[in-house]
N, C-alpha and C positions, 0 to 999 in steps of 0.2 A: 503494500499499499504505500503511495507515494505520499510525503509530508505536505499538510494543508499551510498553503503561503498565509501570512500574518498580513493584517490590514495595511502596515505600512509598505509591504512590497507591493501590494495591489494599487496603492495610492500612487506609488512612484510610478509604476508602470502606465498607469491612466493619464499622468502628468506628462510622461515623455512621448505619448503616442498623440500627434494633433488630430488624429480621425477621430478619435472617440471624443465628440463633442456633445453626446447624450447626456452626460453627467454636468453639462455646464449650465448655468442660468440662462435662460432665454433672453432676458433683458441684458446681460451683459454681451451676449452675442450680437444683439440688434444695435447697441451702443458700440460696439466693436466694428460691425461692418457698414452700418448706414452712414456715417460721415465719409466714408471712403469710397463709397459707391459714385457720388458726385463730385468730391474734391480730389483734386490732382495735385501734387507735390511739382513746385515749380523746377524747371531744368537749369540746374546753375551749373557754371562753368568755373569753378573754384580751382585754383592751382594750389596744388601742396606747397607748403613752403620748404626752402631747400636750405639745409645748414650745412655750411662748410666748417671743416674740423679747424681748429687754431694752429698755427704755425708752432713747431716746437720749441722755439725761442719764446714765444707767449706762454706756453704752458710752463716752462722752466722759469720765466720770471714770475708768474704768478705763484707757483712753487716756493720759489726762493722767497718772495715777499710774504708769504703765510708763514714761512719758517721765521722769519725775522720777527713777524709779529708775535707768533707763539713764545719764541725764547725770549724776547723782549719783557713778556709780562704784560701785554696790551690789556688783557682780561683783568689782571690784577690792578692795573691801573683804572680802568673803567668801574670796577666794583668799589674799591677802597678810596678812590680819587685823592692819592696823596700830593703833595706839592710838588710842582716841577723840581726845585731845586732847595736845598735847606740852608739854613744859616747858624753861625756860632758867633758868640762874641768873644774877642782876644782878652783875657784876663788881665793883661798887662797895659794895653793902649786903649781898650774899650771899643775898639772898632769892630763893626762887624763885618765876619769874612764870610764868603759863600761856602758851602758844604755840599759836595756832589755825592758822596756816598753815605748812606745811613749808618754809622758806626754801631757795631755790636749788635745790630738785629740781623739775623740770617733771614728771616722771613718776613721782612719790610725794605722797600725801595722808595727812591725818589724816581720820578719818572726819567729824568736826564741819565741815571744810573741804568736802570733798566735798557734804555735805549742804547747807550755804550757797550754795554755787556753785550746785548743781541746783535749789535755790528760786529763786534769781535768774534762772536760766533760763526757769523756769516761769511767774514773774511777768511776764517779757519775752513769754512765748508767750500768756499771758492777756490782755496789753496789745494784742496784735496781734488776737487774737480780738475784743475791745471795740471796737478801731477799725472793725473790719469789720462790727459790730452796728451803728455808729453812720452807717453807709452805707444803711441800710433806710430806704425811703421810706414805709413805712406807720407808722412810730413819730412819737411827737410830737416837737417841736423841742427842747423842753427835755430829753427824755430821750438825744436824739442827741447834745446838747452834752454830757449827763453821762458818756455812753458815750466820747465823743472823749477828753475832758478826761481820764477815768480811763485809757483806754487809752495816749494820749500819756504821760502821767505815770509809768504802770508802765514803758513801754518805755525812758524816760530814766532811771528810777532803776536798772532792771536794768542797762543799759549803763555808767551811772556805777559801781555798786557791782562789776560784773564787772571793769571797768577798775582800780578799786581793789584788788580781790582779785590781780589780776595784777601789779600795782606792789609789793603787800604780798609775793608770792611771788619775784618777779624784780626786785629792786631797780634794777637798770641798765636796765629795759623802759621806753622812751617818755620820756626825760627833755628 
């Protein structure tokens, strides 16, 4: 004896079969059929929009700008709204000096501090990209040497400056 189908299976089979209109409401059929018996949709000649892919340099620029914004702490700056630059008073002369780095606070920053640190990270990343370009076998040797020199110097400058920023921010770090 075959198993009896349950009510959910019968309802799904009736809904999937368009010829089974006997179970539909006649008023629904009338409202579904009547307007389309004398109304015709207009013939539109619409063109589909064509999208061209951006150039690789545009994508690279957008990714580099996004990287700069993320490592600079733009989200932190928008949420916390720190001042652009700080100030401190010299105890001997009484004059006010600008303060770029927020001393002693690892989890706080001035806006200019975040931007300068982010710029150093971008310089280091561009240096790594230049060193990668120096490995291309289809370039002239002088161009490869220039790329390698610029890349290595960019990475070294970024590293030294980032360490200097950390030493300014945390005076007791790496003595």
